[in-house]
N, C-alpha and C positions, 0 to 999 in steps of 0.2 A: 228241886233245883234245876234249872235249866243248864243243858250241856253247851258249852263253848264250841263253837264252829269255826273253821279256818275261813278267812275270807276268800270269796270267789275270785279266781283269776281271769282275766279277760284275755282270751286266746288271740284276740285281734291286735294287741299290745304289740309294738315292734320290738324286735330281739336287739339286745344290746350290740352297739358297734363293735365290729372286730378291731383289734390291735393291730396296726399297721406294722409291717416288718421294715426294719431299716436295712441297710447294706450289711450290718454284722450279723444277721440273722437269717438273711435271704440265701437261698442255695441256688448256686449255679448250674446250669446244665452241665452233662457231660463232656460236651464238645467246647464249652468254654473253658473247663478246666483243664482238658487236654490242651488247648491252644494257649494256656498261661504256663505250661511246662517249659523250662528253659530248653530242653533239648528237641522240642518237636520241629522247630526249624531246621535243625541238623537232619533230623530223621527224614523229613520230606526231601531235602537236598541229596542224602545218601540214596534214596529210592531212585531219584532223577538220574544221578551219575551212573548208578548199577544198569539202569534200564538204558541210558544212553550209549555206554560201551559195550552192552551186552548186543545193542543191534548193530554198532558200527565195527566192532572188532571179533572175529569168530573164535580166535583163540581164547578170548576172555570168557567163553562159555564153559571151558573145560574145567574139569575138578582140580587137576594140577594147577591151572591159571588161579582158581579161587585160594589155592594153599599159599602160593606166593603173594597175593594179595593181603591175605592175613598176615603173613609174615611181615611185610613191610609195615602193616599197620600196627602190629604188636610191638615192633622195635620203637616206633615213634609214640605209640599208645602208652607205653610202660612209663615213659617220662611225661607224657602229657598229663597222665593222672595227677601226680603231685604237684605239676606245674598248675594245673587248674586248681586243685586246693588251695594253693598258694594266692591265686588271682582272686579266689572267692574271699579269701582272707584279706584282699586289698592290696598285695604286694606283687613284683616281679622279680625274676631271677634272671640276669641276662648272661651269667656265668654257666648255666645249665648245660649248654652244648660242649664246652670245653672241659667242663668237669668230668663229662664221661671219658673224654682222652685221659684226663689226669689219673682217675681212678684205674684204667686199663694200664698205663704206663708204671703206675706206683706198683701194682700187682706183679708186672712183667719183671721190672728192673730189681726191684727188691728181692724176688725168688732167683733171678739169674744171677745177679752180681755177688750175691751173698751165697750161692750154692744151698739154698734152703727148699724145703718142699714147697710146691706151689700154693698149698693151703694157707702157709703163712704169710705168703703175699697177698692172699686174697683177704685175709682177716685185717692187715696193715692198711690195705686199700679202702676197706670199710670204715675203718676209724679215721683215715684222712678224708673220705668223702664226708662223713659226719661232721668233722672238725670245720670244714670248709663252709658247710651249711651253717653250723652253730656261728662261726666267725660273721658271716653275712647277717643273720638275724641278730646277734648281739650289738654289732656295730650299729645297725638300724635303730633299735629301741634305746641304745645309749644316746646316740647323736640326733636322732630325730631327722636325719638326712633322708632325701627320697631313696627308695629300693633300687629305683633306675641307675641313681649315680653311684651308690655303693657295688651293686652287682656289675656295673661296666667297670669299675675299678678292679674287682676281682676277675672279670674276664680277662683284662690286659695282663693282669699278673700271671694267671694260670696259662694265658697263651704262650707268654715269653718263657715261662718256667719250664712248660712242657719241650719247647724248643731246644733251650739252653742245656737244660739237665740231662735231655737225651743224647745230645751231641757230646756233652761231657763224658758219659760212661759209656757209650756206645761209639762214638765217633761217626755216628751217621743220624739221619732224621727219623729213624725207625728203630724199635727194638730187635733185639736177637730172638730167634725162634726159640720158644720153650716147649716144643711138642715131646722132646725126649726127657723132661724133668719129671721127679718124683710127684705123683698127684695129678698129673695133667689128666689122664684118661679120666678119673674119677670126676675132676671139675668139669670135663667137657660133657659128661653125661648130665651133669646137673645143669650146665648154663648153656650148652649149644648142642644138645642131641636133637633127633628127630624120633617122632612116633608115626608108625603106620596105620593109617585107618582107611579101610577098604582099598587097599592098593596104592594110596597117595600118601607121601610122607610130608607130615606135618611138623613144623619146628616148636620146639618144647616151648618157646617165648609165647606162641600163642595161647597155650594153656596157662602160663604164668599171668599173661596180660588179662585174661578172662577173671582169674582168682583175684588179682590185685584189682580189678575194677569192682568184684563184688564187694570187697572188703573196705574199698573207699567209698562206695555207695552206703554201705551200712555204717561207716564211720560218720559220714554226713548227716544222715537221717535218723539215727537210731542212738546215738552217744551224746554225752553232754559236751564232749570236745567238738562234734559236729556243730552244735549250737554256738559254741564260742567261734568257730570259724566265721560262721554266718555275721554273728553279732561283731566281730573284730572287724569283718570287711564292711559291714555297713556303716559303722561309726565306733572307732575305738575310744572315744571320749566316752560316749553313751554306755559302752560296753563296760568300760572300766568303771563306771559309776554304780552299775548293778552287780559289780563284783566278779566281772569276768578276768581271767589271769590274762590279760592282752600281752604282757611280755612273754610268757611261757608259750602261749599260742604262736606267735609269731616265730619264735625261735625254732619250735618244733615243727612248723611248717616248712621252713628253711632246711632243717636237718631231712625232713622227708624227701625233699628235691634231691639232698646228697644221697639218700639212700638209693633213690631211683637211677641216680646217675651211676652209682657203684654197680648196681644189677646190669645196666645196659653195657657199661665198660666191662665187666666180666664177660658178657656175652659175646661182645666184638673181640676180645683178646683170645678166647676159646674157640672162637670160629675160624680164625685166620692165623692164629699162634704167635703174631706179631702185630704191632700197632705203629702206625704213623703219626709221628708227634704233633702234626699240623691239622689233624682231623678235628671234626666237630664245630669249627667256626661257622657261624650261620645257623645251627641246628636250633639254637635257643628260640629263634622267630619261629620256625615250624611248629615247635611244642606250643608256642603261645598261639600260633594261628589255628592249631587243631583244638585248642581251648576255647578261643573265641568263636570258631565256627560252631562248636559244641554248645554254646549258649553263655559261656562266662562272660560278665562285662567286665569293661577295664577299669571300671570305677570300684569294682569289689562288691561282695555281698550278695551275689546273685549267681548262680550256675548249677552245675551238677557234673558228678562224675561220669554217668552214663553218655552225657554230651560230649565230654572229651573223648571217650569210646567211639562214639560215632564220627567225631572230627578226625581221628586218627584213620578210620576205616576209609572216610572220603580221601584222605591222603592217600592210603595205600592203593585204592581203585585208580585214582588218577595217575600215580607214578607207574604203575604197572599198565593201566589201559591205554595209556599214550605209546607205550612200548609195543602192545599188542596190536594196535591199531596203525602201527608203522609210520607215526608221525614224528616230526622233528622235536626230539625231548626239549628244545629251548621253549616249547610252549607251555612245558610243566609249570615254571614260575608264575608265567601269565594267567594259567589256569588257577592257580592258587590265588592270585590277587583277585581275580573276579569272584571266586569263592568268598574270599574274605570280606570284600564290600557287601556282596550279597548277603552273607551271615550278619554283619552288623546292622543292615536294614531290617532283616527278619527279627533278629534280636531286639531290636528297638521297638517294633510291632508287638512282639510277644511280651515285652516289659509292660508296655501300655495296657495290653488285655489284662496282665496280672494285677495291675493296679486300679483298674476300673472297678466300680461298685456293681 
């Protein structure tokens, strides 16, 4: 019986053609992936601003000056974080600036006028701030009106109420000092104390800011709620079609802005013992500017918490750097305007890089 043999193979036969890779399977280089990050433009701008003021303003190089820059950035950045999340979710909050003042006024007057422990006023202020955010979010989802219009109405209501109620109870445009009230010293340690590092006093808000930034980054990139934020900001109809709770997401984001306003309001109250009822007007635009410089798109669905941190840091460097350089402070707003326009152009380029194959 003959043994069957395998047919001989021709070593000269051509190899099977390679399967071409399409855009879904091709790997981009590290530089392309970094360029597509929403905060990369803000990082480049932050480095340029730091080098610029380091060169032109000698006080800017001192450790104490950096602590002041970080403090200015932290007060702005704590609010810029929830505002950035809200913008990624596709909405704006023009009442954020005066909501900070409302929170501080509520805690101060509730405690002082009713002779209560200051912590009672703090809790009441938190509830009021969350209620303002919930009201904005609920009105948005129930009416379908633009958030610009709804929060503009809230801005006017809060601005007028802050002035009218303060005059009604104090006879002045500022609250009474609460420095001698029960619980003040403990609350001051929580919201407005300083920590010495290497002989330099650093405000506690800087550390809160970094912790909040880490939490916001984790929320956006590692949780289901973060996916909901991106999906809602990209297209709420499509998000709702795949089961995303759009109503809950938007209301929660507005309440997050309220929580941020409460915290910053408490810091202002316990830093100065009293609050001017007309403060906060215009700060809402600074929060939005910090988020936009950090890479958030006005159309929603794109951005990062780290970008908002960098945007706030740029704000701190500019506001303090102009002082250290002995320039006219009127240039501050002009500098911010230039940064905003440059950020918009850079973000447009970054967005195109991110969507290229």
